[in-house]
C-alpha positions in Angstrom: 0.0 0.0 -0.1 2.9 2.4 0.7 4.1 2.1 -3.0 0.6 2.8 -4.3 0.3 5.8 -1.9 3.6 7.2 -3.1 2.6 6.8 -6.8 -0.7 8.6 -6.1 1.3 11.4 -4.4 3.7 11.8 -7.3 0.6 11.8 -9.7 -0.8 14.7 -7.8 2.6 16.6 -8.0 2.8 15.9 -11.7 -0.7 17.2 -12.3 0.1 20.3 -10.4 3.4 20.7 -12.3 1.6 20.3 -15.6 -0.9 23.0 -14.6 1.9 25.5 -13.7 3.7 24.7 -17.0 0.6 25.2 -19.0 -0.2 28.5 -17.3 3.3 29.7 -18.1 3.0 28.7 -21.7 -0.3 30.5 -22.1 1.1 33.7 -20.5 4.2 33.5 -22.7 2.1 33.0 -25.8 -0.4 35.8 -25.0 2.5 38.2 -24.2 4.3 37.6 -27.4 2.9 39.0 -30.7 5.6 37.3 -32.7 4.7 33.7 -31.8 2.0 31.9 -33.9 0.0 28.8 -33.1 2.1 26.9 -35.7 5.4 27.7 -34.0 4.5 27.6 -30.3 5.7 24.0 -29.9 9.3 25.0 -30.8 9.6 28.8 -30.4 7.8 29.8 -27.2 9.6 31.7 -24.6 11.4 29.7 -21.8 10.8 26.4 -23.6 14.2 24.9 -22.9 14.2 26.2 -19.4 10.7 24.7 -18.6 11.8 21.3 -20.1 15.0 21.4 -18.0 13.0 22.1 -14.8 10.3 19.5 -15.5 12.9 16.8 -16.4 15.0 17.7 -13.3 11.9 17.3 -11.2 11.1 13.9 -12.6 14.8 12.8 -12.1 14.7 13.9 -8.5 11.3 12.2 -8.0 12.9 8.9 -9.0 11.8 8.4 -12.6 13.9 6.0 -14.6 12.5 6.3 -18.1 12.9 9.3 -20.3 12.8 10.2 -23.9 15.6 8.1 -25.5 17.2 7.4 -22.1 17.0 5.3 -18.9 18.6 6.1 -15.6 20.8 3.3 -14.4 22.7 2.7 -11.2 25.4 4.9 -9.7 24.7 7.8 -12.0 25.0 5.9 -15.3 22.5 7.1 -18.0 21.9 4.9 -21.0 20.7 5.8 -24.5 17.6 3.8 -25.6 17.2 5.1 -29.2 18.3 3.6 -32.5 17.7 0.1 -31.4 20.0 0.4 -28.4 17.5 -1.0 -26.0 16.6 -3.8 -28.4 20.3 -4.6 -28.6 20.6 -4.8 -24.8 17.5 -7.0 -24.4 18.2 -9.1 -27.5 14.7 -8.6 -28.8 15.4 -7.7 -32.4 17.6 -10.5 -34.0 19.1 -9.7 -37.5 17.3 -11.2 -40.4 19.0 -14.0 -42.3 18.6 -12.1 -45.5 20.6 -9.1 -44.0 23.3 -11.4 -42.7 23.7 -13.1 -46.0 23.9 -9.7 -47.8 26.5 -8.2 -45.4 28.6 -11.4 -45.5 28.7 -11.5 -49.2 29.4 -7.8 -49.6 32.1 -7.7 -47.0 33.8 -10.8 -48.3 33.8 -9.5 -51.8 35.3 -6.3 -50.6 37.9 -7.9 -48.6 38.9 -10.3 -51.4 38.9 -7.4 -54.0 41.1 -5.2 -51.8 43.4 -8.0 -51.0 44.1 -8.5 -54.7 45.2 -4.8 -54.8 47.4 -5.2 -51.7 44.9 -3.3 -49.5 44.1 -4.6 -46.0 40.5 -4.4 -44.7 39.6 -4.2 -41.0 36.0 -3.9 -39.7 35.9 -2.4 -36.1 32.9 -2.5 -34.0 32.7 -0.4 -30.7 30.0 -1.9 -28.5 27.0 0.1 -27.1 27.6 1.5 -23.7 24.9 -0.8 -22.2 26.8 -3.8 -23.6 29.9 -2.9 -21.6 28.2 -1.6 -18.6 25.2 -3.9 -18.3 25.8 -4.2 -14.6 24.6 -0.6 -14.3 21.4 -1.0 -16.4 18.2 -0.7 -14.3 16.9 -4.0 -12.9 13.5 -3.2 -14.4 14.9 -3.7 -18.0 15.8 -7.4 -18.3 17.7 -9.2 -21.0 15.1 -11.2 -22.8 16.7 -12.9 -25.8 19.4 -15.4 -25.8 21.8 -14.0 -28.4 22.9 -10.4 -29.2 22.7 -9.2 -32.8 26.4 -8.6 -32.6 27.0 -12.3 -31.8 24.8 -13.3 -34.7 26.8 -11.0 -37.1 30.3 -12.0 -36.0 29.4 -15.7 -35.9 27.9 -15.5 -39.4 30.9 -13.7 -40.7 33.4 -16.1 -39.1 31.4 -19.2 -40.4 32.0 -18.1 -44.0 35.3 -16.4 -43.4 37.1 -13.7 -45.4 36.5 -10.7 -43.2 38.7 -9.5 -40.2 36.4 -8.1 -37.5 37.7 -6.5 -34.3 35.1 -7.2 -31.5 36.0 -4.9 -28.7 33.4 -6.1 -26.1 35.6 -8.2 -23.9 38.6 -5.8 -24.0 36.4 -2.9 -22.8 34.5 -4.9 -20.2 37.8 -5.9 -18.7 39.2 -2.4 -18.7 35.9 -1.0 -17.3 36.6 -2.9 -14.0 39.4 -0.6 -13.1 38.5 2.7 -14.9 35.7 4.4 -16.8 35.9 3.6 -20.6 32.6 5.4 -21.5 31.1 8.6 -20.3 28.4 8.2 -17.6 26.1 10.5 -19.4 27.0 10.1 -23.0 26.5 7.4 -25.7 30.3 7.4 -26.6 33.4 5.9 -25.1 35.9 8.4 -23.5 39.5 8.8 -24.4 40.4 5.8 -22.2 38.0 3.5 -24.0 39.2 4.8 -27.4 42.8 4.1 -26.4 42.0 0.5 -25.7 40.2 0.3 -29.1 43.3 1.8 -30.7 45.6 -0.8 -29.2 43.4 -3.7 -30.5 43.3 -2.0 -34.0 47.1 -1.6 -34.3 47.6 -5.1 -32.9 45.4 -6.6 -35.6 47.2 -4.6 -38.3 50.7 -5.4 -37.1 50.8 -8.8 -38.8 50.8 -7.0 -42.1 52.6 -3.9 -40.9 55.0 -4.7 -38.1 56.0 -1.1 -37.6 52.4 -0.2 -36.4 53.0 -0.5 -32.8 50.6 1.3 -30.4 51.9 3.8 -27.9 52.0 2.8 -24.3 49.4 4.4 -22.0 52.4 6.0 -20.1 53.1 7.9 -23.3 50.0 10.0 -22.6 49.0 12.3 -19.7 45.4 11.9 -18.5 44.1 15.4 -17.8 40.8 17.0 -17.0 39.1 18.6 -20.1 36.4 20.6 -18.4 32.7 20.0 -17.6 30.1 19.9 -20.3 26.6 18.7 -20.9 26.9 15.4 -22.8 24.6 14.0 -25.5 22.0 12.0 -23.4 21.2 14.9 -21.0 20.7 17.1 -24.1 18.3 14.5 -25.6 16.4 14.6 -22.2 16.4 18.3 -22.1 18.7 18.6 -19.1 20.7 21.6 -20.4 22.7 22.0 -17.1 23.4 18.3 -16.3 27.2 18.3 -16.7 29.9 15.7 -16.5 33.7 16.2 -16.2 35.7 15.3 -19.3 39.1 13.7 -19.4 41.6 13.6 -22.3 44.7 11.6 -23.0 47.3 14.2 -24.1 50.4 12.9 -26.0 53.7 13.5 -24.2 55.5 13.0 -27.5 55.6 15.4 -30.5 52.9 15.0 -33.1 53.5 16.6 -36.6 50.3 16.4 -38.6 48.6 18.7 -41.1 44.9 18.6 -41.5 42.5 19.9 -44.1 38.8 19.4 -44.3 35.8 20.0 -46.5 32.2 20.1 -45.6 30.0 17.3 -47.0 27.3 18.3 -49.5 24.6 18.2 -46.7 26.7 20.5 -44.6 26.6 18.3 -41.5 30.0 16.5 -41.6 33.6 17.2 -42.4 35.7 14.9 -44.7 39.2 15.2 -43.3 42.6 14.6 -44.8 45.6 14.2 -42.4 49.2 14.1 -43.7 52.3 13.2 -41.7 55.8 14.5 -42.3 56.9 10.8 -42.3 56.0 9.7 -45.8 57.4 6.2 -45.3 54.3 5.2 -43.2 51.4 3.4 -44.8 48.2 5.3 -45.9 44.9 4.8 -44.2 41.2 5.3 -45.2 38.6 5.3 -42.5 34.9 5.0 -42.9 33.7 5.8 -39.4 30.8 7.1 -37.3 31.0 9.4 -34.3 33.0 6.9 -32.3 36.0 7.5 -34.6 36.3 11.0 -33.2 38.0 9.8 -30.1 40.1 7.3 -32.0 41.4 9.7 -34.5 44.2 11.3 -32.3 45.5 7.9 -31.3 45.4 6.3 -34.7 46.3 9.0 -37.2 50.0 9.8 -36.1 50.9 6.2 -37.3 50.1 7.0 -41.0 51.6 9.1 -43.7 48.0 10.1 -44.9 44.6 9.4 -43.5 41.4 10.1 -45.3 38.6 10.1 -42.8 35.0 9.8 -44.2 32.3 10.3 -41.6 29.0 8.5 -41.7 26.3 10.6 -43.4 23.1 9.9 -45.3 24.3 12.4 -48.0 24.4 10.7 -51.4 27.9 9.9 -52.6 29.7 10.5 -49.3 29.5 7.2 -47.5 30.8 5.4 -50.7 33.3 2.8 -51.7 34.4 5.0 -54.6 36.8 6.8 -52.2 38.9 3.6 -52.1 39.5 3.7 -55.8 40.1 7.4 -55.7 42.7 7.4 -52.9 44.2 3.8 -53.2 45.2 3.5 -49.5 47.2 0.7 -48.0 44.6 0.0 -45.3 40.9 0.5 -45.1 39.1 0.6 -41.7 35.3 0.4 -41.5 34.3 1.5 -37.9 30.6 1.0 -37.0 29.1 1.1 -33.5 27.1 -2.0 -32.5 23.7 -0.4 -32.9 24.5 0.6 -36.6 25.7 -2.6 -37.9 22.6 -3.3 -40.0 22.1 0.3 -40.9 25.4 2.0 -42.0 27.1 -1.2 -43.4 24.3 -1.7 -45.9 24.4 1.9 -46.9 28.1 1.6 -47.6 27.2 -1.1 -50.2 24.4 0.9 -51.7 21.6 -0.9 -50.0 
């Protein structure tokens, strides 16, 4: 009965809060001659402030489920959009048709590049909830038996021909002694990216023995300032901040960078050159997880062409490989995107 009483009390508080918010919206609308009915949902005065206040109240009241987010244990917040929650609960298995398509396309690409002397590596950073499942709310159980990522990797391994870096165990092990993802962001932090970088160069070293990763002691771990990360922004918590940390090289890095804006104006295609022209050339097709990887990986190459994921036609395209003729091609795709961005790369 105590729980029911608490719920009823919270319902009354929510009702009162909604009434106050509605009154403020009406006053704001009436007092502004520039706001029309068609724009009130996005342009009314104090909109972001009210959302922040309301969401903060819900958070303090003990709510766990928000727009595209759930509140976990010990201050961890998890993204639930873009199939992230389905990945965690194993409720949306990959279709056999999609697995066959990806296996055939990746195997064909790997074989074709191998004939040209080009190494292909597929890198899959896991979702945060995959690494930190111990902090997920108990109310959200794992339902299915097999993750989609297991399906994908097992199918690729069954038919062979594709080198895939699965970072789950590496990051889970590292997470026991240090944070490898931000508590309030969908992405890994510099420490998580560092461990990914070590695995990537380790996989490439069989073909390129000179590609040895830097030791962690070659970097200084420094505070990078507080900021509002991506999940609180999705929730409307504009002032919910988290301290950032960065791994700063203790060694000299001599790189030159140029970039051009993609046709849709949302991403930058970057070209990085090194003064050491004896190093191999790299091409990276990557999503936002590559951002933290870049400053670890790029000093090891004479030239890097970094092509960010975007839906703009002609950007996320294999034509770049023929144009640039690199020594190594890395396709980096976060776990929740494996059946979205990979098919787009192959025109599907």
